[in-house]
PLY file of the C-alpha trace (Angstrom):
ply
format ascii 1.0
element vertex 193
property float x
property float y
property float z
element edge 192
property int vertex1
property int vertex2
end_header
102.40 88.21 120.02
104.57 87.02 122.61
105.63 90.43 123.55
104.00 91.85 126.83
104.51 95.59 125.83
104.77 96.55 122.13
106.54 99.39 121.54
106.89 101.57 118.04
110.68 100.55 117.79
110.04 97.01 118.45
107.12 96.96 115.81
109.52 98.64 113.25
112.15 96.19 114.05
110.19 93.17 113.64
108.42 94.67 110.66
111.40 95.60 108.81
113.27 92.17 110.02
110.40 89.64 108.42
110.19 88.92 105.08
106.99 88.85 103.73
105.54 85.51 102.40
105.26 85.45 98.57
101.96 85.52 96.61
101.28 82.39 95.02
97.69 82.97 93.08
97.69 85.12 90.29
96.19 88.29 91.45
93.38 90.47 89.43
94.79 93.34 86.85
92.60 95.84 88.66
94.93 97.44 91.45
93.97 99.44 94.68
95.69 100.37 97.91
95.05 100.90 101.58
97.19 102.98 104.03
98.02 101.13 107.28
98.58 103.94 109.50
100.30 103.38 112.56
100.23 106.00 114.72
103.55 107.07 116.32
103.04 106.63 120.41
104.77 105.15 123.25
102.32 102.52 122.67
101.31 102.81 119.14
98.03 102.61 117.88
96.44 101.51 114.68
94.08 104.18 112.89
90.86 102.39 111.00
87.71 104.06 109.82
84.09 102.79 109.34
82.55 103.44 106.09
79.35 105.26 105.89
76.27 103.14 105.24
74.99 104.81 102.12
78.01 103.74 100.12
77.14 101.18 97.50
80.10 98.78 97.94
81.20 98.01 101.83
78.87 100.03 103.40
79.43 100.09 107.55
82.63 98.27 107.12
85.60 98.97 109.41
88.45 99.76 106.91
91.64 101.25 106.14
91.37 104.26 104.14
92.15 103.45 100.58
90.56 103.00 97.13
91.39 102.23 93.47
94.55 103.53 91.45
93.91 106.23 89.87
95.55 106.87 86.14
97.31 109.80 87.65
98.73 107.59 90.56
102.54 107.39 89.92
102.69 104.07 92.24
100.22 102.24 94.68
101.76 103.93 97.62
100.84 107.29 96.30
96.96 105.81 95.93
97.29 105.00 99.49
98.65 108.24 99.98
96.02 110.13 98.32
93.02 107.80 99.51
93.99 108.56 103.04
94.03 112.30 102.63
90.70 111.81 100.54
88.98 110.22 103.36
90.81 111.17 107.06
92.36 114.23 105.82
95.92 112.81 106.63
99.06 114.85 104.57
100.78 112.26 102.60
104.01 113.79 103.56
103.09 113.18 107.08
103.48 109.91 106.66
106.35 107.42 106.80
105.98 104.85 104.67
107.75 101.77 105.76
106.77 98.92 103.13
104.05 96.99 102.20
102.49 93.45 102.67
101.64 91.25 100.20
98.73 92.11 98.07
94.80 90.50 98.81
92.31 90.16 96.63
89.01 91.98 97.39
85.51 90.23 97.16
84.95 92.76 94.46
88.10 91.94 91.98
90.80 94.10 93.18
94.25 93.44 94.05
94.71 95.34 97.16
97.97 96.44 98.31
98.62 97.39 101.83
100.75 100.03 102.28
102.30 100.56 105.93
103.04 103.90 107.47
103.90 105.63 110.47
101.43 108.98 111.49
102.35 111.43 113.78
99.96 111.53 116.95
98.64 115.12 116.49
97.68 114.83 112.95
94.18 116.57 112.81
91.87 113.89 111.47
88.88 114.74 109.66
86.33 112.28 108.15
85.12 112.82 104.68
81.14 112.74 104.97
80.86 111.14 101.65
83.04 107.98 102.71
83.31 107.71 106.24
81.47 107.33 109.41
83.76 107.05 112.21
87.52 107.38 113.06
88.97 105.14 115.56
92.27 104.17 116.74
93.07 100.87 118.50
95.88 99.92 120.39
98.52 98.28 117.90
99.33 95.50 120.40
95.80 94.41 120.84
95.25 94.90 117.03
98.12 91.88 116.29
96.99 89.81 119.20
96.22 86.60 116.54
93.94 85.12 119.27
91.71 88.01 118.77
90.74 86.75 114.95
88.38 83.96 114.44
88.39 82.18 110.78
85.22 81.77 109.13
85.29 79.60 106.00
82.69 80.48 103.21
82.43 79.60 99.32
83.24 82.70 96.87
82.50 81.87 93.48
82.42 78.00 93.95
86.24 77.90 95.72
86.79 77.63 99.51
87.61 81.01 101.10
88.37 82.29 105.03
87.21 85.05 106.40
88.60 86.34 109.48
86.41 88.04 112.20
86.93 90.12 115.55
85.35 92.84 117.67
86.88 96.17 119.36
84.93 98.00 121.45
81.59 98.31 119.59
83.46 97.94 115.74
83.21 94.76 113.81
86.44 94.13 112.22
85.97 91.33 109.30
87.02 90.57 105.73
90.25 91.85 103.99
90.48 94.23 106.89
90.98 91.72 109.45
92.76 89.73 106.79
95.35 92.42 106.51
95.93 93.49 110.21
96.29 89.48 111.09
98.88 89.45 108.21
100.86 92.26 109.71
100.79 90.29 112.98
102.09 87.54 111.10
104.97 89.76 109.79
106.07 90.88 112.63
105.88 87.89 115.04
108.70 86.95 117.16
108.11 83.05 116.22
108.07 83.54 112.46
111.43 81.89 111.21
0 1
1 2
2 3
3 4
4 5
5 6
6 7
7 8
8 9
9 10
10 11
11 12
12 13
13 14
14 15
15 16
16 17
17 18
18 19
19 20
20 21
21 22
22 23
23 24
24 25
25 26
26 27
27 28
28 29
29 30
30 31
31 32
32 33
33 34
34 35
35 36
36 37
37 38
38 39
39 40
40 41
41 42
42 43
43 44
44 45
45 46
46 47
47 48
48 49
49 50
50 51
51 52
52 53
53 54
54 55
55 56
56 57
57 58
58 59
59 60
60 61
61 62
62 63
63 64
64 65
65 66
66 67
67 68
68 69
69 70
70 71
71 72
72 73
73 74
74 75
75 76
76 77
77 78
78 79
79 80
80 81
81 82
82 83
83 84
84 85
85 86
86 87
87 88
88 89
89 90
90 91
91 92
92 93
93 94
94 95
95 96
96 97
97 98
98 99
99 100
100 101
101 102
102 103
103 104
104 105
105 106
106 107
107 108
108 109
109 110
110 111
111 112
112 113
113 114
114 115
115 116
116 117
117 118
118 119
119 120
120 121
121 122
122 123
123 124
124 125
125 126
126 127
127 128
128 129
129 130
130 131
131 132
132 133
133 134
134 135
135 136
136 137
137 138
138 139
139 140
140 141
141 142
142 143
143 144
144 145
145 146
146 147
147 148
148 149
149 150
150 151
151 152
152 153
153 154
154 155
155 156
156 157
157 158
158 159
159 160
160 161
161 162
162 163
163 164
164 165
165 166
166 167
167 168
168 169
169 170
170 171
171 172
172 173
173 174
174 175
175 176
176 177
177 178
178 179
179 180
180 181
181 182
182 183
183 184
184 185
185 186
186 187
187 188
188 189
189 190
190 191
191 192
């Protein structure tokens, strides 16, 4: 991003003014959602988790709170909010949902919708011992710096696929999480037409 000092107001203005790109590929029918929690501060933060190492899928990976849509969820936004409550104790009524990013396909065959929401800075966060090893906050301005993401081209199911990689402190941010953050950066970039 070209800005030198990203404020929450600047982030909201850019996010709300840019139309997301259209999805061109068919998406899986299994659906999931993640909450992309932006912490409301003068210099906003991005809340992330690191999954526990004993999980069967995505063990030890940096992620947003989220998961598979339950039959009782009335929407994918409800899924993201429920999962954020279960994983890091963010009360659904404390999240100001501002929109979504285009769905992405996970390596496990889910259509994942990133739900972007603003959360207060004073929420008492508590990691679910079953799912979350750590909760951390990355400055939003740093998270949205495109130069921090490096591409790795791989083949998945015989098709080329680009994966994004980055480090923040001692956290390795990659795959779908890095791709979502990078997409958010593109969404609010000042030079996007």
